[in-house]
C-alpha positions as CSV (number, residue, x, y, z in Angstrom):
1,X,69.1,82.1,116.4
2,X,67.5,82.7,119.8
3,X,68.5,80.8,122.9
4,X,67.1,81.8,126.3
5,X,69.0,81.3,129.6
6,X,67.8,82.1,133.1
7,X,70.2,84.6,135.0
8,X,70.5,83.3,138.5
9,X,72.0,85.2,141.1
10,X,74.7,82.8,142.3
11,X,75.3,81.1,139.0
12,X,77.6,82.5,136.4
13,X,76.0,83.4,133.1
14,X,76.9,80.9,130.5
15,X,76.8,81.4,126.7
16,X,75.5,78.2,125.3
17,X,77.8,76.2,123.1
18,X,75.5,76.4,120.1
19,X,75.6,80.2,120.3
20,X,79.4,80.5,120.6
21,X,79.6,77.9,117.6
22,X,77.2,80.2,115.5
23,X,79.3,83.2,116.5
24,X,82.4,81.5,115.3
25,X,84.2,81.8,118.7
26,X,87.1,79.2,119.2
27,X,88.2,77.5,122.4
28,X,90.9,79.4,124.2
29,X,90.0,82.7,122.3
30,X,90.0,85.9,124.4
31,X,86.7,87.6,124.3
32,X,85.7,91.3,125.1
33,X,82.4,92.1,126.7
34,X,80.9,95.6,126.2
35,X,77.6,96.6,127.9
36,X,75.5,99.6,127.1
37,X,71.7,100.3,127.5
38,X,70.9,96.8,128.6
39,X,72.7,95.1,125.9
40,X,75.8,93.0,126.2
41,X,78.0,92.7,123.2
42,X,80.7,89.9,122.9
43,X,83.4,90.3,120.4
44,X,86.8,88.6,120.0
45,X,89.5,90.7,121.5
46,X,91.8,91.9,118.8
47,X,95.6,91.9,119.1
48,X,97.4,95.3,119.7
49,X,99.6,96.3,116.9
50,X,102.5,96.2,119.5
51,X,101.8,92.5,120.0
52,X,101.7,92.1,116.1
53,X,105.2,93.3,115.1
54,X,108.7,93.0,116.6
55,X,110.4,96.1,117.7
56,X,112.6,96.2,114.5
57,X,109.6,95.8,112.3
58,X,107.8,98.6,114.1
59,X,110.6,101.0,113.7
60,X,110.7,100.3,109.9
61,X,106.9,100.8,109.7
62,X,107.1,104.1,111.8
63,X,109.9,105.3,109.5
64,X,107.8,104.7,106.3
65,X,104.8,106.2,107.8
66,X,106.7,109.3,108.7
67,X,108.3,109.5,105.1
68,X,104.8,109.2,103.6
69,X,103.3,111.9,105.9
70,X,106.2,114.1,105.1
71,X,105.5,113.7,101.2
72,X,101.9,114.6,101.8
73,X,102.9,117.6,103.7
74,X,105.2,118.8,101.0
75,X,102.0,118.2,98.4
76,X,103.3,115.2,96.8
77,X,100.1,113.7,96.2
78,X,97.9,112.8,93.2
79,X,94.0,112.9,93.0
80,X,91.3,112.8,94.0
81,X,90.0,111.1,90.8
82,X,86.6,111.1,89.6
83,X,87.0,107.7,87.8
84,X,89.3,104.8,87.6
85,X,90.2,105.8,84.1
86,X,91.3,109.4,85.4
87,X,93.5,107.6,88.0
88,X,95.0,105.3,85.2
89,X,95.8,108.2,83.0
90,X,97.7,109.9,85.8
91,X,99.7,106.9,86.7
92,X,100.7,106.7,82.9
93,X,101.6,110.5,82.9
94,X,103.8,109.8,85.9
95,X,105.3,106.8,84.2
96,X,106.3,109.0,81.2
97,X,108.0,111.4,83.4
98,X,109.9,108.8,85.2
99,X,111.1,107.2,81.9
100,X,112.3,110.6,80.4
101,X,114.4,111.2,83.5
102,X,115.9,107.9,83.3
103,X,116.6,108.2,79.6
104,X,118.3,111.7,80.4
105,X,120.4,110.1,83.1
106,X,121.6,107.4,80.7
107,X,122.6,109.9,78.1
108,X,125.0,111.5,80.5
């Protein structure tokens, strides 16, 4: 879709309704304008992660991320896998190990 408008010195530049509709912009939505090399890009402003979660939820997320990072640092990872079948075989092997540990614990 191409729409041409004239850039007048004293009149604000207006994005035509048909262009906004085609882009999927909603009324009241915050938009971000980026300019580079004679090109203006308009994109919806994305919410910050801080706005998305409550402080309590953020603490839980941060704690889980820290735990995961610690596990990776200790080498508790699997893969990379060349195929999905290789990944599934690895998962099945881990399940067998877990089942054996549970069985031993039940015997005690």
